[in-house]
C-alpha positions, -999 to 999 in steps of 0.1 A, spaced: 73 648 489 76 611 479 74 583 504 108 577 519 129 550 501 146 522 519 183 515 523 203 487 539 225 487 570 239 453 567 207 432 564 187 458 583 163 478 561 157 514 571 145 547 556 170 567 536 169 594 562 167 588 599 160 611 629 186 618 655 171 625 690 201 642 706 182 676 708 158 662 734 179 668 765 161 697 783 136 678 805 109 652 804 81 676 813 48 676 796 57 703 770 88 683 759 68 651 757 43 668 734 70 681 712 88 648 710 55 630 701 47 655 675 81 652 659 80 614 660 45 612 646 54 636 617 86 616 609 68 582 609 39 597 588 66 607 562 81 573 561 110 577 585 118 544 602 152 549 618 152 567 652 185 572 669 193 581 705 218 573 733 218 568 770 242 598 775 219 623 758 206 643 787 218 620 802 188 596 799 163 623 789 164 615 752 158 578 756 128 585 780 112 610 757 117 588 726 103 558 743 72 577 753 68 593 719 69 558 703 42 544 725 17 526 702 40 529 672 71 510 684 66 482 658 67 507 629 103 518 636 139 507 638 150 519 672 187 526 678 205 536 709 241 537 721 261 530 753 297 532 765 299 567 781 297 565 819 266 582 832 276 587 868 305 612 863 287 639 884 282 616 914 313 595 909 342 615 893 364 584 895 341 565 871 355 555 838 348 581 811 343 553 785 332 519 797 329 489 774 334 460 799 310 431 794 294 437 828 287 473 818 273 462 785 247 441 802 238 467 828 236 495 801 211 476 779 188 468 807 187 505 818 181 516 782 153 492 777 136 505 809 139 541 797 127 533 762 98 512 774 106 483 751 119 447 753 145 451 726 164 476 705 169 470 668 204 485 666 228 489 696 260 508 692 292 510 713 293 548 714 330 552 718 358 526 719 372 517 753 410 514 747 414 493 778 389 466 769 395 441 741 368 447 714 363 410 713 351 410 749 327 439 743 313 425 711 311 391 727 288 405 753 268 423 726 264 390 708 250 375 740 224 402 740 215 393 704 210 357 715 189 368 744 166 389 721 174 422 738 193 435 707 187 427 671 218 442 654 249 459 667 272 487 655 302 508 665 307 546 665 339 564 657 360 532 657 394 526 641 398 501 612 415 474 632 388 475 658 361 473 632 377 443 615 380 424 648 346 434 660 330 422 628 349 389 630 334 384 665 298 392 655 286 409 623 282 446 625 252 462 608 264 498 610 292 523 617 282 557 630 306 585 621 305 622 615 302 628 578 292 660 559 304 684 533 325 699 562 338 666 576 350 639 552 379 622 572 362 587 572 362 585 534 399 573 530 397 542 553 364 537 570 340 539 541 360 514 519 364 491 548 326 492 556 318 484 520 343 455 520 326 440 550 291 448 540 285 473 569 262 503 565 272 538 574 251 562 595 265 598 593 258 620 623 261 658 621 254 657 583 246 694 585 281 703 597 269 710 632 246 737 618 270 754 594 253 739 564 217 749 572 222 785 560 210 799 593 244 810 606 252 844 592 271 861 621 286 852 655 253 862 671 237 832 654 261 808 670 245 788 699 263 780 732 268 744 720 283 755 687 307 779 704 326 749 718 337 740 683 367 756 667 349 759 633 326 786 649 355 805 666 359 842 657 392 834 639 376 807 617 341 821 613 344 841 581 363 815 561 337 788 570 308 811 564 320 817 529 321 780 523 286 776 536 276 804 512 288 782 483 264 755 494 236 781 497 243 793 461 238 758 447 207 755 468 193 786 451 201 771 417 182 739 424 153 755 443 161 740 476 173 750 511 210 749 519 205 721 544 187 701 519 216 703 495 240 692 522 218 662 531 213 654 494 251 653 490 254 628 519 226 607 504 244 607 471 274 590 486 258 555 484 227 534 491 244 521 522 245 556 537 217 567 561 222 601 576 205 610 609 200 648 611 187 658 645 162 685 653 138 697 680 115 716 656 88 704 632 97 730 606 133 718 606 122 682 604 100 689 573 129 708 557 153 679 563 130 653 549 126 674 518 163 665 510 151 631 498 136 648 468 166 670 459 187 657 430 222 671 425 236 671 390 272 661 384 282 698 380 268 705 415 286 675 430 319 687 413 315 722 428 309 707 463 338 683 461 366 705 475 347 723 502 359 701 531 396 707 522 391 744 528 373 742 561 392 759 589 393 744 624 392 708 636 360 689 641 363 693 679 358 683 706 375 652 692 355 621 699 371 601 726 373 569 706 382 583 672 410 563 657 416 544 689 421 507 688 409 485 717 436 459 724 431 424 711 418 398 734 452 382 740 470 415 747 488 420 780 469 443 805 
């Protein structure tokens, strides 16, 4: 495999493929630490520089493990994390589900920095839009963190177009993180053109269709408990979606690749400002994913893949809390 090429998220340079760390939520015991370190070392050795986590993964477990795994190699990577989902729902059911108040921004970054064992993060996202807080207030607080050196670049996840424009006017955004795959292409009509107009990079999460596009799901027995929560894995939608995944697998056979590699190669082919972050817990899956950087899809393959999303059955659910929402402008009435 060739050394990973670089792409731009705003003026931030990162590897063409990143690594999502959402799978590391089980515990912070010694075995998980070894697994996390092995995965991170392998990724860095293959040229991956973008590592993505969030305070809510675990919660907190993913950040802790990633921080420990990066010990001694922190300067070699671009470290991204996210905030905005309240972490104390179990102990305080009355807590806000989504919280983007400036005071929460400041508390959240300090907590993440402690867990990650670093003095700054390179890319800090608002994980979900808080519809009760003007985005100018949230991004204003993020801008203060940039000035303080705790954050280098900022981004939004699953934000609506009006919110993106107003946020970017308050402080330049480096990246927008959205679900994007052969099975989920909703962002292409508005978000992608807007990001390119403003010079913002795009970081697709779930680029493997939440597992559908790996080729590993053949029957309902292959569906994990996490996948079972999604309508696209329901008994009534399963066979239709499996046949669509088989179309991807057929192309993979033709080009001598794995189905997941074709799915990732398709995302990579959407532009040099697109940096998918497939997540995994296993070294074998990481190596397979990284091999997607060497897969080249011909125009005929791209044409055959073009209409797959339109035939997918079932919403991409659970629907992200902030998808399509617009935080009120700063001068709006409460």
